[in-house]
N, C-alpha and C positions, 0 to 999 in steps of 0.2 A: 778330818778326812774320814768318810765312811768306807773303810777298807774290809773286803771279804777275803778271808783264807778259805779255799775249798780244796778238798782232797779226794781222791778216788783209789780204791784198791780192790776193786770188785772182780777183777779179772787178773790176767797174768801182767798186763801193764799197768803200772801205777802212775798217777799224774797229780800234779799240784797245779794251783794258780792262785795268784794275787790281784784282786781286782779292786780299783779305787773309781767308784762311779762306774762309767763306761771304759775307763782306761784299764788296760792290761799291764800290771807292773811287772809280772813275772809269770812264766808257765814253762813247765817242763814234763815230758813223758820219759818213763824209764821201763825198759824191759830187759833186765840183767840176768835173767836166767837164775835168779835168786829168790828166795822167800821175801815177802813183804815184811816180815819181822826183822830182816837184816837191812833193807834197803829204804823203808818209809821214813824213818826218822832222819836219816841223812838228806833224803830228798826234802823234807820240811825244811831241814836246817839250812840248806842251800838257799831255798826261797828267801828265807829271813835274812842271811848274810849278803846275798847279791843285791837286795832292795834296801838293806840298812834299816829294815823295819823290825821292832821288837814285838814279840807275841801280846805283850799287854796294849800294843796300839791297834790291834785288829778289832773292828767293831762287831764282826759277826763271823763264826766259823761254820762251814757248810762241808757236808760229807755225804757221799752216796750211800743210801740205807738199804739197797737192794732193788732187784734180785741181783745174784752174783755168787761168787764164791764164798761159801759160809765162813771159813776161816779168814779170808780176805776182809770181808765186811766188818768182822769183829775187830781184827787189827786196826783198821782205818778208824773205827768208832773209839777204840781204846786211845788211839793217838789224839784225836780231836777233844776227847773228854780231858786228857792230860794237859792240853794247851789251853782249854777253856776255863775249866774249873777254878785254877788258882787266881783268875782275875774276874770270875762271875761273869764271863763274857757268854752271851747268848749263842745259841746254836741252832741248826736247821739240818735235817736230813732230806734228801731229795731223791727221787726215783732215779736209779742209775740208768734207766732205759730213756727217761726224759732228758737227762744229761747228755746222753750218748747221741740222741737224735739233735738237740739243739747244738752240740759241739760239732756235728758234721757240717753245719753251714750249708746244706743242700737246699734247693728249693723244689717243692713238690710234696709228695707223700713219702715219708721217711719212716721205714720200719726198723727200728733197732732190735736186734737179735743176739742173745747170748747162748752160747753152748751149754746145754743143760744135761749133756749126755744122753746116751741111748736113742739118738735120732730126735731128741727133743730140744726145744730152745725156749728161753725166756724172751717174750716179745710183746711189743705194743705198736700202735701206730699213731704219728702225728702228722699233721699238716704244717708245713714251713713255707711261708711267703711273706706278705705283709706283716702277718702276725704268726705266732706259734701256738698251735692248738692241738689238744689230744683228740684222737680219733677213736681210740680203743684203749681199755684199761691194761695194765701189766698183767701177764698170765704166763704159765708154763704150759707147754703141750708140743704136738707133733710139728716139725717144720712145715709139713703139708698144710696145715691149718693156717700158717703165715702166707704160704705160697698162694693158698686158695683166695685169701683177701687181696693180695697184690694182683690177682688176676682180673679182678673186677674193673669195669670200664672207667676210665678217668685220666688224669694227667700223669706226669712222669712219677714212677716210684722207684725208690732206692732202698736196698738192704744194707745195713751197716752194722759193724760189731763182729766179734769172733765167732758168731753164729750165721753170718751173712752166707758164708759159702754153702753151709747146710741147706739153707733156705732156697738158695739159687740152684742147687743140685735137685731139689724137690720140684723145681718149677720149669715148665716149658716156656721159654721166653716169648713173650707177647710185645706188642708195639709200645706199650706203656712202662714197661720194665726197664731200667737202665743199669749198666754195670756197675759194680761196686767202685767206690772212689779209690784212687790210689793212696792217698794220705789218711793216715790213722786219726781218727777224731780225739780231740783232748776231752775227755770225759769231765774232768775237774773244771775245765772252763765251762762247759755247758752246766755244771752244777752251780759255779759262782753266779752266772747270769740268771739261773732260775731263782737262787736264794736272793738275789737282789730285789727281783720283783715281789718276792714273798715277804721279805724284810719291810718293804714298804707297806705291805698288807698287815703288818703287825703280828705276824706268825712265829717269830723265834721262840724257842723253848729254852729252859735251863739245859746245859749239856747233859747232865745226869739222866735226862728223860729220852736220850736217843736210845732206840731199839732197832735191830736190823729187822727187814721184812724179806723174808727168804722166798716167799710165793710156793714153796713146797717144803714138806718135813724132811729132816736129814735122813740121810741113806741108813744109818744104823737104827733110827726109829721105825722107817719103813720095813727093814728086814725083820726087826722084832715083832711088828705088827703081823707079819706074814707067817711067823712061826706058830 
């Protein structure tokens, strides 16, 4: 059984997913108001316990590699490495924004946005319908940039993620922009689905090769450069 274990800890809400082919064996989202260092390992443990699946039976591990919380990304990657390395299980890191867009299950143009502070967001754009396709690369910038892209003529447009409200506030509603969905997308599910496609394409790496992609330099480094 080609089973994928996927994990996301890029934001306040952590999520896990176990996927066998196209069948979801288990998924869970958790926003307990605690740090991922306290909640992520129990979250993964529940996934294995409730499915009866042992870590060594996982064929591929997937983790969101950024953008997102610098600390959250590092914790998630450390856990995936800890699970994968003892059994030499291959691993993949996927774009947090791509996983967020795919996990939303919305039809149209999906703009995933994560709060990057100071009125900026990490964002990208994807087309989702019969196929899932990337329209713009991951970037960090003013929410107004994402809003300007959404204002272009076309079909329905959705903002998703914890930066969606920032983008909606920067945008004057037009006929193509739809309200944000009520449900919270499972980013780990989107990551597992993307990893499944990449796995078929022969892209897995040794888990030791996983590296976060922050999209911007850490605040401490920015402040040091400004001095």
